C-alpha positions in Angstrom: 64.3 130.9 94.1 62.4 129.6 97.0 61.2 126.5 95.2 64.8 125.4 94.2 65.7 122.0 95.8 69.1 122.0 97.6 71.1 119.1 99.0 71.7 119.0 102.7 75.2 120.4 102.3 74.1 123.3 100.1 71.2 124.1 102.4 73.5 123.9 105.4 75.8 126.4 103.9 73.0 128.7 103.0 71.3 128.5 106.4 74.6 128.5 108.4 73.9 125.3 110.1 75.8 122.0 109.9 74.4 119.1 107.9 74.4 117.1 111.1 72.2 119.7 112.8 69.8 119.5 109.9 69.7 115.8 110.1 69.0 116.0 113.8 66.2 118.5 113.3 64.7 116.1 110.8 64.8 113.2 113.2 63.3 115.3 116.0 60.5 116.5 113.7 61.6 120.1 113.9 62.4 120.7 110.3 61.5 118.1 107.7 63.1 118.3 104.2 60.9 119.3 101.3 61.8 116.0 99.6 63.4 112.8 100.8 64.7 110.1 98.4 63.8 107.0 100.4 65.9 104.7 98.1 69.1 106.7 98.4 68.5 108.4 101.7 69.1 111.9 100.3 67.3 114.9 101.7 66.5 118.0 99.8 65.4 121.3 101.2 63.8 124.3 99.5 65.7 127.6 99.7 62.6 129.2 101.3 63.0 126.9 104.4 66.1 128.9 105.5 63.9 131.2 107.6 62.4 128.3 109.5 65.9 127.0 110.4 66.7 130.3 112.1 63.4 130.1 114.0 64.2 126.5 115.1 67.7 127.5 116.2 66.4 130.5 118.2 63.8 128.3 120.0 66.4 125.7 120.8 68.7 128.4 122.2 65.9 129.8 124.4 65.8 133.1 122.5 62.3 132.7 120.9 60.7 135.0 123.5 62.8 137.8 122.2 61.0 137.8 118.8 
């Protein structure tokens, strides 16, 4: 399901990125979580955001012109 909310760890495993990379992408404004719990600091991503993570990773590696 694309609307399922996933923790950073679960989304990292699904998108094959580290949780640290996802947190950095959030801080840089490259990929914001679908929901952030301000009180606890938890981030949640939607399963459908996995495609965006691959695009961000390719752009950062300089391969976006190959698409």
